[in-house]
N, C-alpha and C positions, 0 to 999 in steps of 0.2 A: 591627591591623585584620584582621578575619576575611575569608575568601574571599567570603562573601555580601555583606559591607559593600563590598568592592572592586567586585564585580559591580554592585551597586546604583548606583555612580557612572556606569556606562555606560548605564543604562536611562533612558528618558524618565520624567518625573515621573508621568504618567498610569499607567504600568505599575508603578512603585514603589508608588504609592498602593494599587493593587489587591493587591499582594503583601504589603504591610506587615502586615496582620492575620495572615498565615500564618507570619511570621518566627519567632515565639517559641512555636509550638505544641510542648509538651513531647514529647521523644523522636521527633520527626518533622522532622529537619533537611532543608532543601531541598537537593537534590543537582544538579538541573538546572532551568533556566528556559527554556521554549520559546516563542519568538515566531514565529508564522506569519501572514503577511499574510491578513487577512480570515477568520481562524480564531480559536477561543477561546485565551486565554492558558493555558498548561499548566505545572504544577510537578511534578517527579518527587521523591518522598520515599521512599527505600528502594524497595520493590517496588510502591508505590502511585503512580499518576499521577493528579493532581488537576486537574480542568478548572475554571478560574475563569470566572465569568459575566462575561466581558469579551471583546469581539472586537478583536483587535489590528489596527491600521490599517497600511497599507503605509508611510505617512509615519513611523510610530513605529519600524518595522523599519529604515528608512533612517537615521533620526536616531540610533538605537543603533549602526548600522554605521559612521556617520561618527565617532562618539565612539571606537569601538574602533580605528579607523584614524587617530585623532588628526587628523582633517580632512585627511589626506593618503593617500587610497586608493592612489595610484600607488606610494608607498613600501612598501606591504604586498602588492604584486602576487604575489610568490612564495608567501607564506603563503596568500593567497586562493586561488591555484591549487592548493594542497595541500588546500583545503577547510576550513581552520580558521585562526584567529589566536590566539596565546597572549597573554593580557593579564596585567597585574600580578598577582603572587601565584601564578603557575602555573595560573591559571584559563584554560580554553580555550573558544573560541566556534566552534562548527561553523557553516558557511555553506552555504546552499542557494540556487541560482540557475541560470541557463542557462549552461552551459559553452561557452566559445569554444575550439575545438580546431583546431590546426594541426600537420600531420605527426604525428598521433597523440598529441600533447601538449596538455594544457590550458594555454592561454596567458592566460586571463582568465575571470572569471565575471561575467556581466551579470545585470540584473534580479534583484537579491537579493530573495528572497521569504521566507526564514526564517533565524532565528538560534537556536542552541541553546547556552546558557551552561552549561558544566559547572563546578561549583564545587569547587575544590581544598580538601582538608582534610589536616591533619596528625593522625595517630593514633599518638601515641607508644606504643611497646611492641607494636604490632600484629604485628611480626615475631618477637616473643619465642618463640612456639610453634614456629617453623620454623628458627630460627637454628642449632640443633644439627645440622640437616641440611645446612647451608651451610658450617659451620666444622668442621674436623677438630680436636677438642679436644686431641688428643695433640700434633700438630705445629704447630697454629695456622695451618695453610694454609686457603685458601678454595677450596671446590669450584666447578667450573664449574656454573652454575645457570641454568635456563631457567624463566621464569615465564609461564604461559599461562592465559588465562581469557577468557570473553566480555567485551565492553565493559561498563564500569560496575561491575565486580566488585572494584576496588581494587588493580589491578596497580601503578599508579604510587604509590599510598599505601604499599603494602607495600614496594616498592623503595626509596622514600625512607627508610623506617624501617630497612631492612636496611643501607643506606649509613651511616646515623647510628650504628647499633650497631657495625658493623665499624670505622668511623672512631674512635669514642669508646672502644671496648673494652667488654667485658662482665665485670665483676668476679665475678659469680656463678659463672662457669665458668673464671675465671682467664685470660681472653683479653685480651691487651693490644691496644690499637687499632692500626690500620694506616693508612697513607696511602691514600686512595681517590681515584681519578680517574673521573669520570663523563662519558661522551659523551652529551649530552642535546640532540638535534636539535630537539626541540619546546619546550625551555625550561620543562618542567613539573617535573622532579625538583628542580631547584634553585630553583624558583619565580621564574624570571627571565623577562623579556620584552624 
């Protein structure tokens, strides 16, 4: 099941029906689906943001939010306070609402007004062009590496492929795989939720 197919399960039927014609446009994969109360439905495809001729209702935002929280909003309070919830497949949903703050800490978010679904993808081999900068081919050791870029540029996708390459090994350069441990607070890299 693809990331988009998983995300579709959380969307109300009215929203799914509006997005369906856009799903299979060649070379323009949907990366984000933005639901904003009383605003047009939006799709991000690469650098393009497409506005769909459909006004999202508050009820539809709340219906999707309930599905994301599996009808148990309380059990997702910590993630909600972080501003996002990770759903199946490593997909993330950004949450916008009114923050409830106590002692400088967000303790809840009320009046959910927007949801931004970021669709996770696996791009096998995307790290191949930089792997030589991460692995010392002579000793087989791994260099300390920092990956920095603006949001939506593929840091998680790149990291997921780096982990796969280091774990499996790379026969082309004679690198034998290593045991890899990943600390993934957001549950994105291992596509867990």
